[in-house]
N, C-alpha and C positions, 0 to 999 in steps of 0.2 A: 651834413650827412642826412639830417631829417628831411630837408627840402628835396634832396635827390630821391629819397625813398617815396616821398609824397608824389613826386612827378612820375616815378616809375609805376606806382600803383594806379595813378590817374590814367596814364597811357594804356595800361592793361585793361582797366575798366572800359575805357573808350573803345578800344579795339574789339572787345567782346560785345559791347553794347551796339556798336555800329553794325557788326556782323549780324546780330540778331534783328536789328531794324531792317537791314537789306533783305535778309531771308524772309522776314515777315512780309515785307512789301512785295517781294516777288511771288511768294507762294500763296499768300492769303489775300492780301489787299487787292492785288492786280486782278485776281479772278473773281472776288466777291464784290468789291466796291471799286469798280474800275474808274468811275468819275471822281472819286474822292481819294484815290490811292496816293497821289502825289502830295496832297495837302496833309494827309495823315502821316505819311512817311517823313515829311519835313518837320512836322511837329514832334514826332518821336525822335528824330535825329537830334534836334536841339535840346530836347528833354534829357537825352543821354548825357550831353555835355554838362547841363546844369546839375542833375542828380548824381552824375558820376563824380563831380567835384565834391559835393557834400559827402558822398560815401567814402571817397578817398581820404578826406580830412578826418572823418570819423574813424576809419580803419587805422590811420597812422598817428592818431593823437597819442601823446605820451600817457602812460598809465601811472597814476599816483597811488 
């Protein structure tokens, strides 16, 4: 049951994080830093997966 909760929290974090990255890429990066927008967006996209996992593990860790 703990693994299911961990994956559910991770998927929720990923969905919110990717939505923020896409919105940032479209609203800010594409207008301000047009030549670097794809590079920055890809970096942020993969950062969401890495830090999302760390956050999900921390949020679902058993309390002692």
